[in-house]
matplotlib code that plots the C-alpha trace (Angstrom):
import matplotlib.pyplot as plt

x = [-45.7, -48.2, -46.1, -47.1, -45.8, -46.0, -46.0, -44.5, -44.7, -43.6, -46.8, -44.7, -46.0, -48.0, -47.8, -44.8, -44.7, -41.5, -43.9, -46.7, -44.4, -43.1, -47.1, -47.6, -44.6, -45.5, -49.1, -49.0, -46.1, -48.7, -51.4, -49.2, -48.4, -52.3, -50.6, -51.5, -50.4, -50.4, -50.0, -48.2, -48.0, -44.1, -45.3, -42.7, -41.5, -44.3, -43.2, -43.3, -46.0, -49.5, -53.2, -53.3, -50.2, -51.8, -55.3, -53.1, -51.3, -54.8, -56.3, -53.2, -53.4, -57.1, -57.4, -54.5, -56.7, -54.2, -55.9, -54.4, -55.1, -56.5, -56.3, -53.8, -50.9, -49.5, -46.2, -46.2, -49.0, -46.6, -43.9, -44.0, -43.7, -40.6, -39.5, -39.9, -38.0, -34.9, -34.9, -35.0, -31.6, -30.4, -31.4, -29.8, -26.4, -27.2, -27.8, -26.2, -26.6, -24.5, -24.0, -22.0, -22.9, -23.8, -20.3, -18.9, -20.8, -19.6, -16.0, -16.2, -17.4, -15.3, -12.4, -13.9, -14.3, -10.3, -9.4, -11.2, -12.8, -17.1, -18.1, -19.0, -19.5, -16.4, -18.2, -17.1, -19.7, -19.6, -18.3, -18.1, -19.9, -23.1, -21.9, -19.3, -22.2, -22.0, -24.6, -27.7, -27.1, -30.1, -28.6, -29.7, -29.7, -27.4, -27.1, -23.9, -23.2, -20.9, -17.6, -15.9, -17.1, -19.6, -22.9, -24.7, -28.0, -29.3, -31.4, -33.9, -32.9, -29.3, -27.8, -25.5, -24.6, -21.8, -21.1, -17.8, -18.5, -15.7, -17.1, -20.8, -21.2, -23.5, -26.4, -29.1, -32.3, -33.9, -33.0, -32.7, -36.0, -37.2, -38.7, -37.4, -35.6, -36.7, -34.1, -35.6, -39.2, -39.1, -37.6, -40.3, -42.9, -42.2, -41.5, -44.9, -47.1, -45.1, -44.2, -42.3, -40.9, -39.7, -39.8, -38.4, -36.4, -32.5, -32.0, -32.4, -29.9, -27.7, -30.5, -30.8, -27.1, -28.4, -31.8, -30.2, -28.1, -30.8, -32.9, -30.0, -29.6, -33.3, -32.9, -35.9, -35.6, -34.5, -37.3, -36.2, -35.5, -35.8, -34.2, -35.7, -33.5, -35.1, -36.7, -34.7, -35.8, -35.5, -32.0, -30.6, -30.7, -32.8, -36.2, -36.9, -39.2, -37.8, -38.9, -42.4, -45.4, -43.9, -47.3, -49.9, -52.3, -50.9, -51.3, -54.5, -55.1, -53.1, -56.0, -54.2, -55.9, -54.9, -55.0, -52.5, -50.2, -50.5, -49.1, -46.8, -45.3, -45.0, -42.8, -40.2, -37.5, -39.2, -39.8, -41.6, -40.5, -41.2, -44.7, -45.7, -49.5, -50.8, -54.2, -54.4, -54.8, -51.7, -49.9, -50.7, -49.7, -46.5, -45.3, -41.8, -38.7, -35.9, -37.4, -36.7, -33.2, -30.4, -30.4, -32.6, -35.2, -36.1, -39.7, -40.6, -43.8, -44.6, -44.5, -46.8, -49.2, -49.3, -50.0, -52.5, -54.3, -54.2, -56.2, -58.6, -59.6, -60.0, -61.9, -66.0, -67.3, -69.6, -66.4, -64.5, -67.4, -67.2, -63.4, -63.4, -66.6, -64.4, -61.8, -64.7, -64.2, -60.4, -61.1, -64.6, -64.9, -62.2, -64.5, -68.0, -68.2, -69.9, -68.8, -70.9, -71.9, -76.0, -77.7, -78.5, -74.9, -73.4, -75.6, -74.2, -70.5, -71.4, -72.7, -69.9, -67.0, -65.9, -64.8, -63.4, -61.1, -59.6, -57.5, -56.8, -54.1, -55.3, -58.5, -58.0, -57.6, -60.9, -62.8, -61.0, -62.1, -65.5, -65.5, -68.3, -71.0, -70.5, -69.5, -72.0, -74.0, -72.7, -69.5, -66.1, -64.1, -60.7, -58.1, -58.0, -61.6, -62.4, -59.9, -61.7, -65.2, -64.2, -63.3, -66.2, -69.1, -70.5, -70.4, -72.9, -75.6, -78.5, -77.1, -79.5, -82.7, -81.7, -80.5, -84.2, -85.7, -83.8, -86.2, -83.5, -81.3, -78.0, -74.3, -75.1, -78.9, -76.7, -73.8, -76.3, -77.1, -74.1, -72.7, -75.4, -75.1, -71.2, -71.8, -74.4, -72.6, -69.3, -67.1, -65.5, -66.8, -63.7, -64.5, -68.1, -67.4, -64.2, -66.3, -69.6, -66.8, -65.7, -69.3, -70.5, -67.3, -65.2, -62.6, -60.6, -60.4, -63.1, -64.2, -65.9, -68.4, -71.4, -70.9, -70.6, -74.0, -75.7, -74.5, -75.7, -78.7, -80.6, -82.2, -78.7, -76.6, -79.1, -78.9, -75.0, -75.4, -77.5, -75.5, -72.4, -73.7, -75.7, -75.0, -72.7, -70.9, -69.3, -65.6]
y = [86.6, 86.2, 86.3, 83.0, 83.1, 79.9, 79.4, 75.9, 75.1, 71.7, 70.9, 69.5, 71.7, 75.1, 78.3, 79.8, 83.5, 83.8, 81.5, 83.8, 86.8, 84.7, 83.7, 87.6, 88.4, 86.1, 87.2, 90.6, 90.3, 88.4, 90.4, 93.7, 92.1, 90.4, 87.3, 84.3, 82.6, 79.1, 77.1, 73.9, 71.6, 69.8, 66.8, 64.3, 63.9, 61.2, 60.6, 64.4, 65.2, 65.7, 66.5, 68.5, 70.5, 71.0, 72.2, 74.8, 76.4, 76.6, 78.0, 80.3, 81.9, 82.3, 83.9, 86.4, 87.1, 85.2, 83.7, 81.3, 80.7, 76.9, 74.0, 73.1, 70.9, 68.0, 67.3, 63.6, 63.2, 63.8, 61.4, 59.5, 62.5, 62.9, 59.4, 60.2, 63.0, 61.6, 58.5, 60.8, 62.6, 59.1, 58.6, 61.7, 60.6, 64.0, 61.5, 58.6, 55.2, 55.5, 52.3, 54.1, 52.1, 54.0, 53.0, 54.4, 57.9, 57.8, 57.0, 60.2, 62.3, 61.6, 61.8, 65.6, 66.0, 65.2, 67.2, 70.5, 70.5, 70.7, 66.7, 66.5, 62.9, 62.0, 61.0, 57.8, 56.4, 59.2, 57.5, 53.7, 51.2, 50.0, 46.4, 46.9, 47.4, 45.5, 42.9, 43.8, 47.4, 49.8, 52.6, 56.4, 58.5, 61.5, 64.6, 64.5, 68.2, 70.7, 70.2, 73.7, 76.8, 78.7, 78.6, 81.8, 83.2, 86.7, 86.9, 90.1, 90.6, 89.5, 90.8, 88.4, 85.2, 82.5, 79.1, 77.2, 74.6, 72.4, 73.2, 71.6, 68.1, 65.5, 65.9, 62.6, 62.8, 59.9, 57.8, 54.2, 53.4, 54.8, 58.0, 61.8, 64.4, 67.7, 69.4, 67.4, 67.6, 71.5, 72.2, 69.9, 71.2, 74.9, 73.9, 71.8, 75.0, 77.3, 79.3, 82.6, 84.0, 81.9, 84.3, 82.4, 82.3, 83.2, 79.7, 78.1, 80.2, 77.1, 75.3, 77.9, 76.7, 73.1, 73.8, 76.1, 73.0, 70.8, 73.4, 73.9, 70.0, 69.6, 72.1, 74.6, 78.5, 79.1, 81.1, 84.5, 84.0, 86.3, 85.1, 87.4, 87.3, 85.5, 87.4, 87.5, 88.4, 91.4, 90.0, 89.6, 86.1, 84.0, 84.0, 80.9, 79.5, 80.9, 84.4, 83.8, 82.6, 81.7, 80.2, 82.6, 81.0, 81.9, 85.5, 85.1, 83.3, 86.4, 88.7, 90.9, 91.4, 89.8, 93.3, 94.7, 91.4, 91.1, 95.1, 94.7, 91.4, 93.2, 96.3, 92.9, 93.4, 95.7, 99.7, 102.3, 105.8, 106.8, 104.8, 102.5, 101.8, 101.0, 99.5, 96.5, 98.3, 100.4, 97.5, 95.7, 99.1, 99.6, 95.8, 95.4, 92.9, 95.8, 97.7, 94.1, 94.7, 92.2, 92.5, 90.3, 92.1, 92.1, 90.9, 94.1, 92.9, 96.5, 97.6, 95.0, 96.1, 99.6, 98.9, 96.6, 99.4, 101.5, 99.0, 98.4, 101.7, 102.6, 99.6, 98.8, 98.5, 95.4, 93.7, 93.8, 92.2, 89.6, 89.3, 89.0, 86.5, 84.1, 83.6, 82.6, 78.8, 79.5, 82.0, 82.1, 79.5, 80.9, 84.2, 82.4, 83.2, 80.5, 79.7, 82.9, 85.9, 86.0, 88.7, 91.3, 90.6, 91.5, 94.7, 95.9, 95.5, 96.9, 100.1, 100.0, 99.7, 103.0, 103.5, 100.1, 100.1, 103.5, 101.7, 98.4, 97.0, 93.4, 91.7, 89.8, 93.1, 94.6, 91.8, 91.8, 95.4, 94.6, 92.7, 94.8, 94.2, 90.1, 90.2, 88.1, 89.6, 90.3, 92.0, 90.5, 93.4, 93.3, 94.9, 98.8, 98.8, 97.5, 99.9, 102.7, 101.6, 101.3, 104.9, 106.0, 104.7, 107.1, 109.7, 107.4, 107.6, 108.9, 107.9, 105.1, 107.2, 109.9, 107.7, 105.8, 109.0, 109.5, 109.4, 110.5, 107.5, 108.3, 109.4, 113.1, 112.2, 110.0, 112.7, 115.5, 113.5, 112.2, 115.8, 117.5, 114.6, 115.8, 119.2, 118.5, 116.9, 119.2, 116.8, 116.9, 114.6, 111.9, 111.5, 110.5, 108.7, 106.7, 104.5, 104.2, 103.0, 100.5, 99.3, 98.6, 97.3, 96.0, 97.7, 100.6, 101.8, 101.2, 103.5, 106.6, 106.2, 107.9, 105.8, 102.5, 103.3, 104.1, 100.7, 98.6, 100.7, 101.5, 97.9, 96.7, 100.0, 99.9, 96.5, 96.8, 99.5, 98.2, 94.7, 97.1, 99.3, 96.7, 95.9, 93.1, 94.0, 91.3, 90.9]
z = [35.2, 37.9, 41.2, 43.3, 46.6, 48.9, 53.0, 53.7, 57.3, 59.2, 61.1, 64.1, 66.7, 66.6, 64.2, 65.5, 65.6, 62.9, 60.7, 61.3, 59.9, 57.0, 56.2, 56.4, 54.1, 51.6, 51.7, 51.3, 48.8, 46.6, 47.4, 46.7, 42.7, 42.1, 42.5, 44.7, 48.1, 48.2, 51.4, 51.5, 54.6, 54.7, 56.4, 55.5, 59.0, 59.7, 63.0, 63.8, 61.9, 63.4, 62.7, 65.6, 64.2, 61.1, 62.5, 64.8, 61.6, 59.6, 62.8, 63.4, 59.7, 59.6, 62.7, 61.6, 58.4, 56.4, 53.3, 50.7, 47.3, 46.1, 48.0, 50.9, 49.4, 51.6, 50.5, 51.4, 48.9, 46.1, 47.2, 43.9, 41.8, 43.7, 43.6, 39.9, 39.4, 41.5, 38.8, 36.0, 37.4, 37.4, 34.2, 32.8, 34.5, 37.1, 40.0, 41.0, 43.2, 46.5, 48.6, 51.4, 54.5, 57.6, 59.1, 56.4, 56.6, 60.3, 59.3, 57.1, 59.6, 62.7, 59.7, 59.2, 63.0, 63.4, 61.2, 62.4, 58.8, 58.4, 57.2, 53.8, 51.6, 49.8, 46.4, 46.8, 44.8, 42.0, 39.2, 40.6, 39.1, 40.6, 39.5, 42.8, 45.1, 48.4, 49.1, 50.6, 51.1, 49.9, 47.5, 48.3, 45.1, 45.6, 43.4, 40.8, 42.2, 40.3, 41.9, 40.5, 39.9, 42.4, 43.0, 43.4, 44.6, 44.0, 47.1, 47.3, 50.8, 51.8, 48.1, 46.3, 48.0, 46.8, 47.6, 46.1, 44.6, 46.0, 49.7, 49.0, 48.8, 47.0, 48.6, 49.3, 46.7, 47.4, 50.6, 50.9, 51.7, 48.2, 50.3, 49.3, 51.6, 52.0, 49.6, 46.5, 47.8, 47.8, 45.0, 42.9, 44.8, 44.0, 40.8, 40.2, 42.3, 39.7, 42.8, 41.5, 44.8, 47.8, 51.4, 54.0, 57.0, 56.7, 58.8, 55.0, 53.1, 53.1, 51.5, 48.9, 47.3, 47.6, 46.3, 43.1, 42.2, 42.0, 39.8, 37.4, 37.2, 36.5, 33.9, 35.7, 36.3, 40.0, 42.0, 43.0, 46.9, 50.0, 53.2, 56.0, 59.2, 62.0, 64.9, 68.2, 71.9, 73.8, 74.9, 71.0, 71.5, 69.1, 70.2, 72.0, 74.8, 77.7, 75.9, 76.7, 74.2, 71.1, 69.0, 67.4, 69.3, 72.5, 71.4, 70.8, 74.1, 75.9, 74.4, 71.3, 68.1, 64.7, 63.4, 66.0, 65.7, 61.9, 62.3, 64.8, 63.4, 59.5, 61.1, 62.7, 60.0, 57.3, 57.6, 55.5, 56.9, 60.0, 59.7, 62.6, 62.2, 58.9, 57.6, 55.6, 52.4, 53.1, 54.2, 50.6, 49.1, 50.3, 51.3, 49.1, 49.6, 49.3, 52.7, 54.7, 56.9, 56.9, 60.9, 63.2, 64.7, 68.4, 70.1, 72.6, 74.5, 75.7, 72.2, 71.2, 74.1, 73.0, 69.8, 70.7, 72.9, 70.2, 67.9, 70.8, 71.1, 67.4, 67.4, 67.1, 70.5, 69.4, 67.4, 70.8, 72.7, 70.2, 70.5, 74.3, 73.7, 71.8, 74.7, 77.3, 76.0, 77.9, 80.4, 81.3, 84.0, 86.4, 86.3, 86.8, 83.0, 80.8, 76.8, 76.1, 77.1, 78.1, 75.9, 78.4, 79.7, 76.0, 75.7, 79.0, 77.4, 74.9, 76.2, 78.7, 76.2, 75.4, 78.8, 79.4, 76.4, 77.1, 79.7, 78.6, 76.4, 75.8, 75.6, 78.7, 80.8, 78.8, 80.1, 83.8, 84.0, 83.0, 86.3, 87.7, 84.9, 85.1, 89.1, 91.5, 94.4, 97.0, 95.2, 96.9, 97.3, 96.7, 99.5, 98.5, 97.8, 101.4, 102.5, 100.5, 101.7, 105.5, 105.2, 103.0, 104.0, 106.4, 103.5, 101.6, 104.2, 102.2, 99.0, 98.2, 98.8, 96.8, 93.8, 94.5, 93.7, 90.3, 87.2, 84.5, 84.9, 83.0, 83.5, 84.0, 86.2, 88.8, 88.5, 89.7, 92.5, 93.5, 93.4, 95.4, 98.1, 98.4, 98.9, 101.2, 104.0, 103.1, 101.4, 98.1, 94.8, 95.1, 99.0, 97.7, 94.6, 95.7, 98.4, 95.9, 93.5, 95.8, 96.7, 93.3, 91.5, 93.8, 92.5, 93.6, 89.9, 87.1, 83.9, 84.6, 87.6, 86.4, 83.3, 85.4, 87.2, 84.0, 82.5, 85.5, 85.7, 88.5, 90.1, 90.0, 91.7, 94.6, 95.3, 95.3, 97.3, 99.7, 100.3, 100.8, 103.4, 105.2, 108.8, 107.7, 104.4, 102.2, 102.8]

ax = plt.figure().add_subplot(projection="3d")
ax.plot(x, y, z, "-o")
ax.set_aspect("equal")
plt.show()
């Protein structure tokens, strides 16, 4: 048997972070077993489904590095097939026309509320002759569900889950306008797409009972179900807007690497001993459904940041520069940058990256810490840098001339000159290095000062020093 999983989002908004994890679990399970992951866009809610949301979902999956097999399936385009299956159940006596009016259904709900019991359709048209149908009422088609016994789902995560059939009513398969319901469409699509494993959030667990009844009425095999606990916020409540960014694209904009987010998401609810950091190949080899816990996982932004910092420190320098450049359409203008890096700046960023990436935890922090490379002259010093330069300006007297004489412009070459200058004026190295850093970067902190000078180059270093040591330093 070829394992076939599917990710089936509704295109009513961005790719939610929980949806990203569901897609990842499906992708890993399919890869682990040499199978396929399919992508189905469940766009039957025509009022809320948008092309922009579809694009956001596809982009989010691609950015996370989750590819799918075959073409994207659009559920709405299969409405005729769904209707055909509903009518086949009708013909076999496993479904029936229901002519209950909206008023009657509301009365049923009101009676249930009054009696303190769940609202369920009372089956009044289950065995009634359609000839008795009231004039002008368009019927729905309902499943003739079993009324005795139980419906059982052997779930790979939740274990054996049992529903008493008397507590499940006859669900609608086809609405009065001829459109299929979600329950029917999902079953038909999963069957026709040969899906063997349905891995999704545990908010669908009750749906599993309903869908199992449809499968059995059709005489089709029920896929293996695996219902994964939802992701909660740090406070233990269901993850919502008040917890911060929710869409996968928002995490991209915040400067997280896809491989870091992937690694973090897989560990939300799944464990493999004490291992925290995995390569993609390690994840594929290790992933299984039995190691998914039954309790909701809590999203921890600090942990994600730390993991992202780890991945950045391990990453290739040119790769990080390309990743930062990908953020420029959103962040470049406010930093005085365009949508791409000029070649010379890109070269400097790659050269500076070993020092820059040691401190930063996100690509946005990395871009900001590289400010000294793209800042326009004369640099605007922040408050701490102004203070450092104000206190130490006198200790920099004579440094420009000494630096101008340097022939070996390297980190080691400029360090030797600065150390020699500090000794000559009877100061500690830091007493010279700190105001020098402020003058060259506009900040009180930066990567190693001598690395900074080496990357800036001789001309730019001297020009910045002259700007700040003139009689009218920039504020």
